[in-house]
N, C-alpha and C positions, 0 to 999 in steps of 0.2 A: 740190328734192331729196326723194327718196322716204324713207319711214320706214325702209325696209330699209337704204338707203345711210347714213342718219343713225346707225342702230344699229351698223352695221359700223365707222363712223368712231369712235364712242365706244368700241367694243370694242378697236379698234386703239390708241387713245390710252391706254386703261387698261392694255393689255398693255405698251406702251412704258414707262409709269410704273413698272409692276411690275418690268420688266427693269432699269431704271435703279436702282431701289431695291435689287434683289438684287446689283447690282454695287458698291454702296456698302460701304465698310469698317465703317461705324458708322451707326446709326439717328439720326434727328433727336432722339428722346427721350433717347438716351444722351448725345448732345452737350449737350443742355440740362440733363440731370441732373448732368453734370460729375464723376462719381465716377472720376477718373483713376487714383487709387491702386488701386482694385479692378480696373479694366480692365488696369492694368499687371501686377497679380498673376496674373490669368487668362492673359494673354499669356505671362508668364514660365513659368507652370506648363505651358503648351502648347509651350514651346520656341520661341515666335515671336520673331524678332529685334526689338530695340527700334526699328529703323528703320521698323517698322509705324506708329509714331507719326506719321510724315510723312503717311501716308494719312488718319489721323484729323484732322490739321490741315487738309488739303485739303477733306475732306468736311464738317467742322464749320464751316469758313469760309462755306459756302453758307447756314448758318443763323445767321451772325453770332456764332459762338462760337469763342473761342481756347482750345484745350486747354492744360492745365497740365503741361508736360513734367517738371518736378521731381517732382511727385506721381506721375506715371506711371512715371518712372524708379525711384523708391523702391519702388513696388509691383512693377515688373518685376524688380528685383534680388531682391526677396523671393520672387517666384514661381520664379525660376531656382534658388534653394536647393532647392526641391522637385524641379525637373526635372533638374538637372545631377548625376545619380548613375549608378551602374553599370547598374541595370536599365533606365532610360530610354535610356541610351546603347546598350545591347545591343538593345533593341527597335527603336531607330532604325536600327541597323546591319542587323538582320534584315529590315527593310522594303526594303532595297536603295537607300535614299535617300542622297544625298551627305551628307558630314559637316556637322553643324549647328554653326555658329560662334557660336551664342548663348552657349554656355558658355565662360568665359574665366577666367584667373587661377587661384585656388585651387579653383574649382569645376570646372575642366576635366579634371583628372587622372582621376577616377573615371569621368566620362562618356566620355572618350576610350578608356579601357581597355574599357569596356562596348561602345562602338561598334566597336572593332577585333575584339572577340570576336564580336559580332553580324554584322559584315561577313564574317568567316571562315565563319560558319554560312551566310550568304546565298550566298556564292560556291560553297561545297561543295554546298549544296542545289540551286543552279542547275545545277551540273555533273551531278548525279544526274538531275534533271528533263530536261535536254538529251539525255543519253544514253538515258534511258527513252523519250523521244519518237522518237529516231532508231531505236531497236530496234523500236518499234511500227510505224514507217514501213516499215522493211525487211521485217518480218513480213507486212505487208499486200501489199507488192510480191511477196513469195515466193508467197503464196496466189494472187495474180492471175496470176502466171506459170504456176503449176501448172494453173490453170483453162484458160489459153490453150493450154498444151501438150496437155491432155486433149482440148480441142475440135479442135485441129489434127490430132491423131492420129485422131480420128473422121473428119475430112474426108479424110485420107490413105487410110484404109481404104475409103472410098466413091468415091474419085476414080479414074477410068479414063484421063483424059487425061495422057499422059506429061509434058508441059510443066508443066501445072498441078500434077501430083503432085511433080515436082522442086522447084517453087517452094515448095510446102507443106513438103517435107522440109528445105529450106534454112532456112525460117522456124523450123521446130521445133528444128533444131540451134542456131540463134542464140538462141532462147528458153532452151534447156538451158544454153548457155554463160553467159547472163546470170543464170540461176537459180543456177548454181554460184558465180558471183561474189557474188551476194547472200548465199548461205550462208557464204561466206568472210568477207564484211563483217559479217554477223550475229555470227559467232564472235568477231571482233575487238571489236565493240561490247560484247558480253556480258562479255568480260574487263575492258574499261575500266569498264563499269557496276559490276561487282563491286568493282573497285578504288576507284571513286568512293564506293560505299556504305560501304566500310571506312574511308575517310577522313572521311566525313560522320558516321558513328556516334558517335565520341567528342564531337563538337560538338553533337549533337542531344539535349541534355539539356533537361529541363523548364524 
């Protein structure tokens, strides 16, 4: 085997190890350190479900370590006290993510209210963005049709062949009809866009 082939295989093996490590839910050092309470606190603060612990069990088993669920759960519950409030719920709702079921019991009410508020913001903002994109698309088509009509008119002015001229006239008329439809659609979208902005404005507070 050549030196180049050997180096390539070493690089490939190293890359595979790095990939497997990046897929692991927890590092070997964290497994051996065994600070399950702190890990639970951090997961709770991030709104991570306690079921994440099963991933730790699986990955740490490869290193001969059995995680302490009781300590993890105590930390996780403590972390959720920080996470399960109105601001975090609202931020989660604004992100467009599905409802986070990590918050339950007495901790859920404020988080749910925040999420519902954030979800309304997300839906209203999405509507504004959707209509804005549609308006931009129609405006581009309008400009393209104007350019095509201009070029077609120039061709008509220079065309002497009756059949070819008739074909160009027909195409120009069709472009004008489409342009008129686009202008009608643009007006409709602009009305909807204004209405969507009015609905979004009260929700778009800092």
